[in-house]
C-alpha positions as CSV (number, residue, x, y, z in Angstrom):
1,X,-18.6,-26.7,-8.0
2,X,-15.0,-26.7,-9.2
3,X,-12.5,-24.0,-8.1
4,X,-9.6,-22.8,-10.0
5,X,-6.4,-22.5,-7.9
6,X,-4.6,-19.3,-8.2
7,X,-0.9,-19.8,-7.6
8,X,0.1,-16.2,-7.8
9,X,1.6,-14.9,-4.5
10,X,-0.3,-12.3,-2.6
11,X,1.3,-8.8,-2.8
12,X,2.5,-8.8,0.9
13,X,4.0,-12.3,0.6
14,X,5.6,-11.5,-2.8
15,X,7.1,-8.3,-1.4
16,X,8.7,-10.1,1.6
17,X,9.8,-13.0,-0.6
18,X,11.4,-10.6,-3.0
19,X,13.2,-8.5,-0.4
20,X,14.4,-11.3,1.9
21,X,14.6,-14.4,-0.2
22,X,17.7,-15.6,1.7
23,X,15.7,-15.9,4.9
24,X,13.3,-18.5,3.4
25,X,14.0,-22.2,3.0
26,X,14.0,-23.1,-0.7
27,X,11.1,-25.6,-0.3
28,X,8.9,-22.9,1.4
29,X,9.9,-20.3,-1.1
30,X,8.9,-22.6,-3.9
31,X,5.4,-22.9,-2.4
32,X,5.0,-19.2,-1.7
33,X,6.4,-18.1,-5.1
34,X,6.0,-20.9,-7.7
35,X,7.8,-18.7,-10.3
36,X,11.0,-19.3,-8.3
37,X,11.0,-23.0,-9.0
38,X,9.6,-23.3,-12.6
39,X,13.1,-23.7,-13.9
40,X,13.4,-27.0,-12.2
41,X,14.4,-28.2,-8.7
42,X,14.4,-25.3,-6.1
43,X,17.8,-23.8,-5.7
44,X,19.4,-23.5,-2.2
45,X,19.0,-20.1,-0.7
46,X,21.6,-18.5,1.6
47,X,19.7,-19.8,4.6
48,X,19.7,-23.3,3.1
49,X,23.5,-23.2,2.7
50,X,24.0,-22.0,6.3
51,X,21.7,-24.7,7.7
52,X,23.2,-27.4,5.6
53,X,26.7,-26.5,6.5
54,X,25.7,-26.4,10.2
55,X,24.1,-29.9,9.9
56,X,27.2,-31.2,8.2
57,X,29.5,-29.7,10.9
58,X,27.2,-31.1,13.6
59,X,27.2,-34.6,12.0
60,X,31.0,-34.5,11.6
61,X,31.5,-33.3,15.3
62,X,29.4,-36.2,16.5
63,X,31.3,-38.6,14.3
64,X,34.7,-37.3,15.5
65,X,33.6,-37.7,19.2
66,X,32.4,-41.3,18.4
67,X,35.6,-42.0,16.6
68,X,37.6,-41.0,19.7
69,X,35.5,-43.3,21.8
70,X,35.9,-46.0,19.2
71,X,39.7,-45.7,19.1
72,X,39.9,-46.1,22.9
73,X,37.7,-49.2,22.9
74,X,39.9,-52.3,23.4
75,X,37.2,-54.6,22.1
76,X,37.3,-52.9,18.6
77,X,40.1,-53.8,16.2
78,X,42.0,-51.2,14.3
79,X,40.7,-52.2,10.9
80,X,37.1,-52.3,12.1
81,X,37.6,-48.8,13.6
82,X,39.0,-47.5,10.3
83,X,36.1,-49.0,8.4
84,X,33.6,-47.5,10.8
85,X,35.2,-44.0,10.4
86,X,35.2,-44.3,6.5
87,X,31.5,-45.2,6.6
88,X,30.8,-42.4,9.0
89,X,32.7,-39.9,6.8
90,X,30.6,-41.0,3.7
91,X,27.5,-40.7,5.9
92,X,28.4,-37.1,6.8
93,X,29.1,-36.2,3.2
94,X,25.6,-37.6,2.3
95,X,24.1,-35.0,4.6
96,X,24.4,-32.5,1.7
97,X,21.8,-34.7,-0.2
98,X,19.2,-34.5,2.5
99,X,17.0,-31.9,0.7
100,X,17.0,-33.8,-2.5
101,X,16.3,-37.3,-1.2
102,X,15.0,-37.0,2.3
103,X,13.2,-40.3,2.4
104,X,16.0,-42.3,0.6
105,X,18.6,-40.9,2.8
106,X,16.7,-41.8,6.0
107,X,16.1,-45.3,4.7
108,X,19.8,-45.7,3.8
109,X,20.9,-44.5,7.2
110,X,19.0,-47.3,9.0
111,X,21.6,-50.0,8.1
112,X,24.5,-47.5,8.1
113,X,23.7,-46.2,11.6
114,X,23.4,-49.8,12.8
115,X,26.8,-50.8,11.5
116,X,28.7,-47.6,12.0
117,X,29.1,-45.8,15.3
118,X,30.5,-42.6,13.7
119,X,27.4,-42.3,11.4
120,X,25.1,-41.6,14.3
121,X,25.0,-37.8,13.9
122,X,24.3,-38.2,10.1
123,X,21.5,-40.6,11.0
124,X,19.9,-38.1,13.4
125,X,20.2,-35.4,10.7
126,X,18.5,-37.6,8.2
127,X,15.7,-38.4,10.6
128,X,15.2,-34.7,11.3
129,X,15.1,-33.9,7.6
130,X,12.5,-36.6,7.0
131,X,10.3,-35.1,9.7
132,X,10.5,-31.7,8.2
133,X,10.0,-32.6,4.4
134,X,7.7,-35.6,4.5
135,X,4.2,-36.4,6.1
136,X,4.0,-38.2,9.4
137,X,3.3,-41.7,8.0
138,X,6.9,-41.7,6.6
139,X,8.3,-40.5,9.9
140,X,6.3,-43.1,11.8
141,X,7.7,-46.0,9.8
142,X,11.3,-44.9,9.6
143,X,11.4,-43.5,13.2
144,X,9.8,-46.6,14.5
145,X,12.3,-48.9,12.9
146,X,15.2,-46.8,14.2
147,X,13.8,-46.8,17.7
148,X,13.3,-50.5,17.6
149,X,17.0,-51.0,16.5
150,X,18.4,-48.9,19.3
151,X,18.5,-51.7,21.8
152,X,20.1,-54.0,19.2
153,X,22.8,-51.4,18.4
154,X,23.9,-51.0,22.1
155,X,23.7,-54.8,22.6
156,X,26.2,-55.2,19.7
157,X,28.3,-52.1,20.7
158,X,28.0,-51.4,24.4
159,X,28.7,-47.8,25.5
160,X,31.9,-47.8,27.7
161,X,30.7,-44.9,29.8
162,X,26.9,-45.6,30.3
163,X,25.1,-48.7,31.4
164,X,23.0,-50.5,28.8
165,X,19.6,-49.3,30.0
166,X,20.9,-45.7,30.4
167,X,22.4,-45.7,26.9
168,X,19.2,-47.1,25.3
169,X,17.0,-44.6,27.2
170,X,19.2,-41.6,26.2
171,X,19.3,-42.7,22.5
172,X,15.5,-43.3,22.4
173,X,14.9,-39.9,24.1
174,X,17.3,-38.2,21.6
175,X,15.6,-39.8,18.6
176,X,12.1,-38.8,19.8
177,X,13.3,-35.2,20.5
178,X,14.8,-35.0,16.9
179,X,11.5,-36.3,15.4
180,X,9.4,-33.8,17.5
181,X,11.7,-30.9,16.5
182,X,11.4,-31.8,12.9
183,X,7.6,-32.1,13.0
184,X,7.4,-28.7,14.8
185,X,9.4,-27.1,12.0
186,X,7.1,-28.7,9.4
187,X,4.0,-27.5,11.3
188,X,5.3,-23.9,11.3
189,X,5.8,-24.1,7.5
190,X,2.4,-25.6,7.0
191,X,0.9,-22.8,9.1
192,X,2.7,-20.2,7.0
193,X,1.4,-21.8,3.8
194,X,-2.2,-22.0,5.3
195,X,-2.0,-18.3,6.2
196,X,-0.8,-17.6,2.6
197,X,-3.7,-19.6,1.2
198,X,-6.1,-17.8,3.5
199,X,-4.8,-14.4,2.5
200,X,-5.0,-15.4,-1.2
201,X,-8.6,-16.6,-0.8
202,X,-9.6,-13.3,1.0
203,X,-8.1,-11.3,-1.9
204,X,-9.9,-13.5,-4.4
205,X,-13.2,-13.2,-2.5
206,X,-12.7,-9.4,-2.3
207,X,-12.0,-9.2,-6.0
208,X,-15.1,-11.3,-6.7
209,X,-17.3,-9.2,-4.5
210,X,-16.0,-6.0,-6.3
211,X,-16.8,-7.6,-9.6
212,X,-20.2,-8.7,-8.5
213,X,-21.0,-5.2,-7.2
214,X,-20.0,-3.7,-10.5
215,X,-22.1,-6.2,-12.3
216,X,-25.1,-5.5,-10.1
217,X,-24.6,-1.7,-10.6
218,X,-24.4,-2.2,-14.3
219,X,-27.6,-4.3,-14.3
220,X,-29.4,-1.7,-12.2
221,X,-28.3,1.0,-14.6
222,X,-29.5,-1.1,-17.5
223,X,-32.9,-1.6,-15.9
224,X,-33.1,2.1,-15.2
225,X,-32.2,2.9,-18.8
226,X,-34.8,0.5,-20.1
227,X,-37.6,1.8,-17.8
228,X,-37.0,5.4,-18.5
229,X,-36.0,5.5,-22.1
230,X,-38.6,2.9,-23.2
231,X,-41.4,5.2,-21.8
232,X,-40.0,8.3,-23.4
233,X,-39.3,6.7,-26.8
234,X,-42.7,5.1,-26.9
235,X,-44.3,8.6,-26.5
236,X,-42.1,9.8,-29.3
237,X,-43.2,6.9,-31.5
238,X,-46.8,7.4,-30.8
239,X,-46.9,11.1,-31.5
240,X,-44.6,10.7,-34.6
241,X,-47.0,8.0,-35.9
242,X,-49.9,10.2,-35.3
243,X,-48.4,13.1,-37.3
244,X,-47.4,10.7,-40.1
245,X,-50.8,9.1,-40.5
246,X,-52.8,12.4,-39.9
247,X,-51.1,15.1,-41.8
248,X,-54.4,17.0,-42.1
249,X,-54.9,17.2,-38.4
250,X,-55.9,20.6,-36.9
251,X,-53.0,23.0,-36.3
252,X,-53.5,23.0,-32.5
253,X,-53.3,19.2,-32.4
254,X,-50.1,19.2,-34.5
255,X,-48.6,21.8,-32.3
256,X,-49.5,19.9,-29.1
257,X,-48.0,16.6,-30.6
258,X,-44.8,18.4,-31.6
259,X,-44.6,19.9,-28.1
260,X,-44.9,16.4,-26.6
261,X,-42.3,15.1,-28.9
262,X,-39.9,17.9,-28.1
263,X,-40.5,17.5,-24.3
264,X,-40.1,13.7,-24.5
265,X,-36.9,14.0,-26.6
266,X,-35.5,16.5,-24.1
267,X,-36.4,14.3,-21.1
268,X,-35.0,11.2,-22.8
269,X,-31.7,13.1,-23.6
270,X,-31.5,14.3,-20.0
271,X,-32.0,10.8,-18.6
272,X,-29.5,9.3,-21.0
273,X,-26.9,12.0,-20.0
274,X,-27.4,11.3,-16.4
275,X,-27.0,7.5,-16.9
276,X,-23.8,8.1,-19.0
277,X,-22.6,10.4,-16.2
278,X,-23.0,7.5,-13.7
279,X,-21.1,5.1,-16.0
280,X,-18.2,7.6,-16.3
281,X,-18.0,8.6,-12.7
282,X,-18.6,5.2,-11.3
283,X,-21.1,6.6,-8.7
284,X,-24.5,8.3,-8.7
285,X,-24.5,12.1,-9.2
286,X,-25.7,13.8,-6.0
287,X,-26.7,16.9,-7.9
288,X,-28.9,15.0,-10.5
289,X,-32.7,15.2,-10.7
290,X,-34.5,13.4,-7.9
291,X,-35.8,9.9,-8.7
292,X,-39.5,9.6,-9.2
293,X,-41.6,8.2,-6.4
294,X,-45.2,7.3,-5.8
295,X,-46.2,10.9,-5.8
296,X,-45.1,11.2,-9.5
297,X,-47.6,8.6,-10.6
298,X,-50.2,11.3,-11.4
299,X,-47.6,13.0,-13.7
300,X,-47.0,9.7,-15.4
301,X,-50.7,9.1,-16.0
302,X,-51.0,12.7,-17.3
303,X,-48.2,12.1,-19.8
304,X,-49.8,8.9,-21.0
305,X,-53.1,10.7,-21.5
306,X,-51.4,13.5,-23.5
307,X,-49.9,10.7,-25.7
308,X,-53.5,9.6,-26.6
309,X,-53.9,6.7,-24.1
310,X,-57.0,6.1,-22.1
311,X,-55.8,5.7,-18.6
312,X,-57.8,5.5,-15.4
313,X,-55.9,5.9,-12.1
314,X,-57.5,4.5,-8.9
315,X,-55.4,5.3,-5.9
316,X,-56.5,3.9,-2.6
317,X,-53.3,4.3,-0.5
318,X,-53.6,5.0,3.2
319,X,-51.3,7.9,4.0
320,X,-49.2,7.9,0.8
321,X,-46.8,10.4,2.2
322,X,-45.3,7.7,4.5
323,X,-44.6,5.3,1.7
324,X,-40.8,4.7,1.7
325,X,-38.9,6.3,-1.2
326,X,-37.5,2.9,-2.4
327,X,-40.9,1.3,-2.4
328,X,-42.5,4.3,-4.2
329,X,-39.8,4.3,-6.8
330,X,-40.3,0.6,-7.5
331,X,-44.0,1.0,-7.8
332,X,-43.5,4.0,-10.2
333,X,-41.2,2.0,-12.4
334,X,-43.6,-1.0,-12.5
335,X,-46.5,1.3,-13.5
336,X,-44.4,3.0,-16.1
337,X,-43.2,-0.2,-17.7
338,X,-46.8,-1.7,-17.7
339,X,-48.2,1.4,-19.3
340,X,-45.4,1.3,-22.0
341,X,-46.3,-2.4,-22.7
342,X,-50.0,-1.6,-22.9
343,X,-49.3,1.2,-25.4
344,X,-47.2,-1.1,-27.6
345,X,-49.2,-4.3,-27.4
346,X,-52.8,-3.0,-26.9
347,X,-53.1,0.4,-28.5
348,X,-56.3,2.2,-28.2
349,X,-57.6,0.3,-25.2
350,X,-58.4,1.8,-21.8
351,X,-55.8,0.9,-19.2
352,X,-56.7,0.8,-15.5
353,X,-54.0,1.6,-12.9
354,X,-54.9,0.6,-9.3
355,X,-52.7,1.5,-6.4
356,X,-53.7,0.4,-2.9
357,X,-52.1,-0.4,0.5
358,X,-51.5,0.7,4.0
359,X,-48.6,0.5,6.4
360,X,-48.1,-3.0,7.6
361,X,-50.1,-4.4,4.7
362,X,-47.9,-3.7,1.8
363,X,-48.3,-1.7,-1.4
364,X,-50.1,-3.2,-4.4
365,X,-49.8,-2.0,-7.9
366,X,-52.1,-3.4,-10.6
367,X,-52.2,-2.4,-14.3
368,X,-54.8,-4.0,-16.5
369,X,-55.8,-3.6,-20.1
370,X,-58.5,-5.3,-22.1
371,X,-57.7,-7.3,-25.3
372,X,-56.8,-5.0,-28.3
373,X,-59.2,-4.6,-31.1
374,X,-57.9,-6.2,-34.3
375,X,-54.4,-7.6,-34.9
376,X,-51.4,-6.0,-33.4
377,X,-48.0,-6.6,-35.1
378,X,-45.5,-8.3,-32.8
379,X,-42.9,-6.1,-31.2
380,X,-39.3,-7.2,-31.2
381,X,-37.7,-8.0,-27.8
382,X,-41.1,-8.5,-26.1
383,X,-40.9,-9.8,-22.5
384,X,-37.6,-8.4,-21.5
385,X,-39.3,-5.6,-19.6
386,X,-41.4,-7.9,-17.6
387,X,-38.4,-10.0,-16.6
388,X,-36.7,-6.7,-15.4
389,X,-39.8,-5.8,-13.4
390,X,-39.9,-9.2,-11.8
391,X,-36.3,-8.9,-10.7
392,X,-36.9,-5.4,-9.5
393,X,-39.8,-6.5,-7.3
394,X,-37.9,-9.5,-6.0
395,X,-35.0,-7.3,-5.0
396,X,-37.3,-5.0,-3.2
397,X,-38.6,-8.0,-1.2
398,X,-41.9,-8.3,-3.0
399,X,-43.4,-10.3,-5.9
400,X,-44.9,-9.6,-9.3
401,X,-47.4,-11.6,-11.4
402,X,-48.3,-11.0,-15.0
403,X,-50.3,-12.7,-17.6
404,X,-53.7,-12.9,-19.4
405,X,-56.8,-12.7,-17.4
406,X,-60.2,-14.5,-18.0
407,X,-61.5,-11.8,-20.4
408,X,-58.4,-12.1,-22.7
409,X,-56.8,-8.9,-21.5
410,X,-53.5,-8.5,-19.8
411,X,-52.7,-7.7,-16.1
412,X,-49.5,-6.9,-14.2
413,X,-49.9,-7.1,-10.4
414,X,-47.1,-6.4,-7.9
415,X,-47.0,-6.5,-4.2
416,X,-44.2,-4.6,-2.3
417,X,-43.5,-4.6,1.4
418,X,-44.4,-1.5,3.4
419,X,-43.6,-1.2,7.1
């Protein structure tokens, strides 16, 4: 699975970087806030200028101290001392290029530091910069070469104040210390960047979780809308069709059908208003009508019978009052959708609704209808309700099966956990 890298700085990091940019190194600021370096090479911050000037002064101070020692050495000619100081001055000036070419400067300082005594400070600064800005493999090669050349340097130019072994040991220890210090600074920067990436991933994951929660809520609302409105609108369609094809029906039957149409339209409008209210408010309305549970199954069957369906309810539930509300609501929606499908795809048939179960065994809901008599025109969008029922049962921890049986009829059977 591929991931898309988000280079936008987190709000906390962006705020600190915006208020105190001068406290950050330009390289680190470029990693934290990529917008700061899109115009090209990162520009030095105030901190960079202070650090670079300090490094230049330190390299120059070490060079001047070495120049005094060099001038008092009787074994070094005046011309060689002047040449050494010129090379050292150029090496100190090259310290200002250490951020742009850290590897190249460190490589160039190997022969310069070997030939010039006054370039020792600049060579140490270059080694430190390499350890800060480049991975360890570069530091290992360059640092290893410099450590190997230290005995050769003091063999060529013995220190007038220290013995050979002491001078070599001091120089080796100083070089290792500089390398370790530079690697420590680099590790601190890498730690800051890793914390930045971790905070960015946490924000991204939080945003994805929020989007997923919104999507799941919308899917739940869509399923609820389908389950409720499909049942109501099917009742409207059945009674409106009866009035259309039987205009000479008795007055009492017409009045009863009109009453069912009015009541179903009112209920559908009320359900739609509640769902739209949830979409607007972003959360369920605590004052809305209670959601149907298993106890409302009798009312559902009565409504279907008033619509002209032949429905038989067989309830064999042990202690139905203890059925959890979520399980009862899922069972009600499954029976409601199955009755709606039977009314659309097998009109005029007798539908059997069976509900059984006990605590610890689970709740089983089965809705079966025989094959319809004659041809039934196909209904657009068939199968979507069964997909929603399967997902609803799965989310409740149960399972749902549907399909034709041996007699040619259709059966929907669901098992839901209980206890």
